[in-house]
Structures are given as C-alpha cells and as structure tokens.
C-alpha positions as CSV (number, residue, x, y, z in Angstrom):
1,M,44.6,53.0,76.5
2,T,43.6,50.2,79.1
3,Q,42.6,46.7,78.2
4,A,39.4,47.5,79.5
5,I,38.6,50.1,77.4
6,R,39.6,48.2,74.6
7,Q,37.3,45.1,75.4
8,D,34.5,48.1,75.5
9,I,34.8,49.2,72.3
10,I,35.1,45.6,70.9
11,A,31.7,44.8,72.7
12,L,30.2,47.7,70.9
13,V,31.7,47.2,67.5
14,N,29.8,43.7,67.6
15,Q,26.8,45.4,68.4
16,L,26.8,47.3,65.5
17,P,24.9,46.2,62.3
18,D,26.6,45.7,59.5
19,E,25.6,48.9,57.7
20,S,26.9,51.3,60.4
21,L,30.6,49.4,60.7
22,S,31.8,51.9,58.1
23,E,31.5,54.7,59.7
24,A,32.5,53.6,63.2
25,L,36.0,52.4,61.3
26,E,36.0,56.2,60.0
27,V,35.6,57.7,62.9
28,L,38.2,55.5,64.8
29,R,40.8,56.1,62.0
30,S,40.3,59.7,62.5
31,L,40.9,59.5,66.3
32,N,44.0,57.4,65.4
33,S,45.2,60.1,62.7
34,A,44.3,63.1,65.0
35,T,46.1,61.3,67.8
36,E,49.2,60.9,65.7
37,D,49.1,64.4,64.5
38,T,48.8,66.5,67.6
39,Q,51.4,66.8,70.8
40,P,51.0,64.6,73.6
41,N,48.8,66.6,75.8
42,E,46.4,68.5,73.2
43,A,46.2,64.1,71.8
44,K,45.0,63.2,75.1
45,L,42.3,66.2,75.4
46,S,41.3,65.8,72.1
47,S,41.0,61.8,71.6
48,E,39.1,61.9,74.9
49,A,36.5,64.2,73.2
50,D,36.7,62.0,70.1
51,F,36.7,59.3,71.9
52,E,33.2,60.1,74.0
53,Q,31.7,60.9,70.6
54,A,32.8,57.8,68.7
55,M,31.4,55.7,72.2
56,Q,27.9,57.9,71.6
57,I,27.7,57.1,68.2
58,Y,28.4,53.3,68.7
59,Q,26.0,53.4,71.2
60,Q,23.2,55.1,69.1
61,G,23.7,52.6,66.1
62,S,23.9,49.7,69.1
63,Q,20.1,51.2,69.9
64,K,19.1,51.3,66.8
65,Y,19.7,47.8,65.9
66,K,18.4,46.5,69.3
67,N,15.3,48.4,68.7
68,A,15.2,46.9,65.3
69,L,15.4,43.5,66.4
70,R,12.4,43.9,69.1
71,E,10.1,45.2,66.3
72,L,10.8,42.1,64.3
73,A,10.2,39.8,67.2
C-alpha cells in the first residue's frame, strides 16, 4: 500500500462521525484478516474489492456528517 493511499484512508477516517468509527475499524480489521488468510494473488484481488467497499462506506459516512453539519449551520 502506498503512502498516498494510507493518507487518503486517514483523511477519510478523520471525517467520519464518532458513531461510525467502530464500523470503519471493523471493516479495516476484516480486510486485514482476509489479506492474511488468503494467498498473495487472491488477497490482492479480494482486498482491492474490499478496499473499494470500505472507501464507499467511509465516503457515505463522511457525506452524512457533512450534511448534518450543513443543516445545523
């Protein structure tokens, strides 16, 4: 994983509301365990799909948080 991807993950996590952090952590842990349990080629394919799913979850949480802040403003 490149440093840029790691920074993107950190940036997205920082935008998540507190109530979504446990779910995000659970997804990341499942991605990590899935990568450790599979062979290298299989891990790359499944982790890329899982990563995309995790990114979508983060973005949805971030969008909900931003919308809530706009409504409060």
